VEXTOR-100546 format. One record per atom (N, C-alpha, C, O): x, y, z. Coordinates in steps of 0.1 Angstrom, whole numbers, plus 5000, padded with zeros to 4 digits. Each point is the difference from the previous one (the first is absolute). Layout:
% residues N
XYZ ...
//
This chain:
% residues 212
666922331257 499349885007 501249945008 501149984995 498649995018 501149965009 500049854997 499049934997 502350035006 500149864999 499749925013 500750035010 498449874991 499749935013 501449955006 500949954993 499050065020 501249945007 499949855000 498949955003 502349984995 499949875001 499849945013 500350065010 499049834990 499749955014 501149925005 500749934992 499550085021 501149945006 500150015016 499050025006 502149965000 500050035014 499850145003 500450084992 499049955019 500050135005 501350065002 501049935002 499150214997 501450065001 500549955014 501249965002 498050055009 500549985013 500549855002 500949985007 498649934986 500349875000 501449964993 500849925004 499350174983 501249984994 501150065007 501249954999 498650175008 501150055008 500449915012 501149985003 497849965004 500349905010 500949894995 501049985007 498749964982 500749904994 501650054997 501049945003 499050184990 501450044998 500850025011 501249975000 498250095011 500750005013 500449885006 501149985005 498049944995 500249845007 501149954991 501149965006 498750034981 501149944993 501450055002 501049935002 499150204996 501250075002 500749975014 501249975000 497950035011 500449975013 500549865002 501049975007 498349944987 500549865002 501349974992 500749905003 499650184987 501349984991 501150065010 501049935002 498750205004 501050055008 500349935013 501150015005 497849935003 500349935012 500849874995 500949965007 498849974982 500849904996 501450024997 500949925004 499450194990 501450024995 500750085010 501249985001 498250125006 500750095010 499849965013 500750035009 498349894994 499849975015 498950115006 499750114995 499849865016 499150085006 500650145005 499450114999 501849885007 500550125007 500350114990 499750125001 500949824986 500550104991 498850064990 500250084991 498649865012 498950044991 499150105007 499549975011 500450164983 499150105007 498950034992 499849964989 499350115018 498750034991 500350114988 499350014990 501850055012 500550094988 500549934990 499750034989 501249865013 500449924990 498849924993 500149994988 499049955018 498949954996 499150104991 499549964990 500550155013 499350114993 500850024987 499349994989 501850035011 500850014988 500049884991 499850024987 500249875018 500249884992 498549974994 499949934990 499050125016 498749974995 499550114991 498950004994 502050125006 499550104991 498850095005 499450084993 500449915021 498850075007 500650085010 501249995004 498050105002 500550105011 500149925013 499449895002 501350165007 500049945015 498650005005 499549905005 499950214993 498550025005 499249884995 499349945008 500950024981 499149894992 500449865008 499249925003 502050075000 500549885007 499450005013 499649895005 500350205002 499550005014 498550005001 499449965010 500050094976 498449975000 499649874998 498949975002 502049954995 499749845000 500649945012 499349935006 501950104998 500649935010 500650115012 500850084997 498649905015 500350105010 501350005006 500450095007 500349804989 501450005006 500749894990 499449924992 502050085011 500849894993 499949875006 500349904993 499350105019 499649865006 498849944992 500049884996 498950205001 498849954994 500349984986 499549904995 501450184999 500249974984 500949875000 499849924991 501250055018 500749875000 499149885004 500249894995 498850125014 499249895001 499049974991 499649894998 500050234994 499149984986 500849934991 499549914992 501750125007 501049944989 500049845003 499849924991 500450045020 500049865004 498849934999 499949894995 498950185009 498849954998 499549974985 499449904996 501150224997 499649974985 500849884994 499549944990 501650035014 500749884995 499249885004 499849904992 499750095021 499349905004 498749984992 499749894996 499650215002 498850014992 500249954986 499149944994 501950095001 500449954985 500049855000 499849954990 500349975021 500049875001 498649945007 499949885003 499150214997 498849985006 500049955013 499349915005 501850155003 500049965014 499550115009 500850065008 498049984991 499450085010 498549965001 499549934992 499750125020 498749955002 499150034990 499049934997 501250184996 499050054991 499949914987 498949994994 502249955004 500149914987 499949855005 500449914993 499150075017 499849855005 498649975002 499849905007 499150174986 498849985001 499649854995 499249935005 501450034984 499749874993 500749885008 499649894997 501350155012 500749905008 499149985013 499749885004 499950235002 499450005013 498550004999 499350015011 500049974978 498650005001 499349875003 498849984998 502149945007 499349865003 500049904988 499649895003 500850144985 499849914990 501249904998 499949914992 501350125015 501249924999 500249935014 499750055010 500849834988 500549935013 501250065006 500650084992 499949905019 501150065005 501249954991 500950084998 499249804998 501149954992 500250094988 501150054997 497749964995 499950074988 500350165002 500850064993 498649995019 500350145003 501650025002 500550104994 500149825014 501350005003 501149994987 501050064999 498549864993 500749974988 500050124990 500950034992 498050035008 499850114992 500850135005 500750074992 499149975020 500750105008 501449985000 500850105000 499749755002 501449985003 500950024988 501150045001 498249944987 500850014987 500250144999 501150044996 498150055006 500250154998 501150055010 500850094997 499049845016 501150045011 501449974995 501050075002 499149824992 501449934995 500450104988 501250034999 497950004992 500550084989 500450155006 500950074995 498549965016 500450145006 501250015005 500850104998 499649785010 501250005008 501349974991 501250025003 498349944984 501349984991 500050094988 500849984990 498450125011 499850114991 501450075002 500450045011 500349994979 501450075000 500150145007 501050045006 497850044992 499950125007 499949995015 500650065008 498449844995 499849975014 501249965007 500250045012 500749864982 501149965004 501150115004 500650015011 499450074978 500950125000 499750105012 500950055006 497849964996 499550095010 500449955013 500650075009 499249804993 500349925014 501550035003 500450025011 500349984979 501550015002 500450155003 501050035008 498250064987 500350135001 499650035017 500750075008 498149874995 499550035014 500949935009 500450065010 500049824989 501149935009 501250085002 500450015011 500150044979 501350095001 499750135007 500950055007 497950014992 499750135004 499649985015 500350085008 499049804996 499549985014 501150005009 499750035012 501549954984 501150005011 500050135008 500250015012 499650094979 500150155007 498550075001 499950115005 499149814989 498850075000 498949895002 499649934990 500150055023 499049895004 498650044994 499249924996 500550225005 498850054996 499649954986 498949944998 501950084992 499749954987 499849854999 499249954992 501549985015 499849855002 498649985005 499349924994 500150155016 498849985005 498950044990 499049944999 501250174993 499050044991 499949884988 498949964996 502249995001 500249914988 499249865006 499249944993 501150025020 499449895006 498550005000 499349914995 500350215011 498450025001 499349994986 498949954998 501750124992 499450004986 500149874993 499149964993 502149985008 500149894993 499949865006 499049944999 502050015007 499949865007 498849995009 499249914999 500750195010 498849985009 498750014993 499049925003 500950174988 498750014994 499649884991 498849974998 502249974998 500049874992 499449905008 499149934997 501550065015 499549885009 498650015004 499349915001 500450235002 498550035003 499149964989 498949955002 501650074986 499249954989 499749874998 498949954996 502349975009 499849854999 499249965012 499349904999 500850175012 499049975013 498550014995 499249925002 500650184991 498850034995 499449884991 498849955001 502050004991 499649884993 499849885007 499049944997 501850035013 499949905008 498650015009 499349905003 500550215001 498850035009 498649974991 499149945005 500950124983 498950004991 500049854994 498949945000 501950014994 500049874994 499949905011 499449894997 501050125016 499949925010 498650005006 499749945010 499450124984 498550005004 499950065015 498949985007 502150094998 499650055011 500349895014 499750025011 501049874984 500349895009 501150045011 500149945011 500850164986 501250055007 499750135006 499150074994 501649965017 499950135006 501050084992 500949944993 499050205007 500850104995 501649975001 500849994991 499349975023 501449985002 500649874994 501150004994 498149895007 500549894993 500150014985 500849944994 498350145000 500150034986 501550074997 500749974990 499650125018 501150084998 501349905003 500950024993 499149895016 501049905001 500249924988 501149994995 497849964999 500049914988 500650094990 500849954992 498950175006 500350084989 501650025002 500750004990 499850005022 501550025002 500649874994 500950004992 498549895013 500649874997 500050004984 501049954994 497950094999 499849984987 500950094992 500549974989 499850145017 501050104993 501449945002 500850024991 499649925020 501249945002 500449904990 501149994994 497949925004 500149894990 500250054986 500849954992 498550155005 500150064987 501550074998 500549984989 499950075020 501450074999 500949895000 500950004992 499149915016 501049905002 501450044999 500350105007 500549844985 501350044998 500150134988 500950084999 498049914993 499950064989 500450155002 500950064993 498350015017 500250135002 501550065004 500450104996 500249815012 501350045005 501049984987 501050074998 498849834995 500949964989 499850114989 500950024992 497950045007 499750104989 500950145006 500750064992 499049965020 500650125006 501549994998 500750104997 499849785005 501649994999 500549994984 501150004997 497849994994 500450004986 500649884994 500649994990 499049895018 500549864995 499049914995 500249884998 498550185001 499049924993 499250094990 499950125002 499649824988 499350074989 498449975005 499849915008 499350184987 498649995003 499649874995 500649944991 498350015017 499449874996 499150014987 499450114998 500549794994 499049994989 498649995005 499849985012 499450044980 498549995003 499749855004 499249985009 501449934985 499949865005 500649985013 499449935009 501850124994 500649985013 499250075010 499949955011 499550174987 499250075008 498749925005 499650005012 499949944978 498849925002 500249875009 499249965008 502149984990 500349895010 500350045012 499549935009 501250184993 500450055012 498850045009 499949955011 499350134982 498850045008 499149895003 499550005011 500249904980 499249905004 500549925013 499349975009 502050004990 500549935012 499750085014 499549955010 500850204989 499750095011 498550005005 499750005012 499550014978 498649995003 499649885006 499250005010 501349874984 499649885007 500650005016 499349965009 501750084992 500650005015 499250095007 499749965011 499950154985 499250095008 498649965002 499350055010 500249874981 498649945002 500149905012 499149995008 502149934993 500149905010 500150085014 499449965010 501350164990 500150075012 498550055004 499549985011 499850074979 498650045002 499149905007 499250025009 501249844985 499249905007 500549975013 499249955008 502050094995 500549975015 499450105009 499749975011 500150164986 499450105005 498449975005 499550055010 500049874981 498549965004 500049895008 498949975004 502249975000 499749875010 499950035013 499849915008 
//
């Protein structure tokens, strides 16, 4: 009598996650240039062919690693249904997504990766562009979507994007720079709530300005 196979993730998904996790670790500790598809395959315990079956290039793998980190903090369009379905006001929506944004930018791995990219970008602007598109730019677009949806369509797409940039700047404040410099500890949950509340209120005032 054969033993039934335990239910779990499909093998393809398991290998995808193995590759993604191994690549994230290598990109963080070795940088983009020194990480190859070969080293990712060895670190994840799969064949190089398997790596390419999931990611057609190192660029795609790197951006997937960055996107995965953002998703872990619910900062992508697919995970914002409850925020953008019209049930929350702009203020409530900004507070919800803003708290996750702050938690992301002060995440120790995210800070470390940012430092790696800054160091490598001097000689490799390509990797800086990949990081910017998958990380900071994608996060601003997510904020823009929240502004557009919670703002009940009262702003143009361009205005919503500008407001998202303003909100992003308020959230980062001096916090992000100080975190990168290693001279500030991460905010506590209470500090995050206070910081995000102030940023959301200021952004709502800007929203009202755009409507004048």
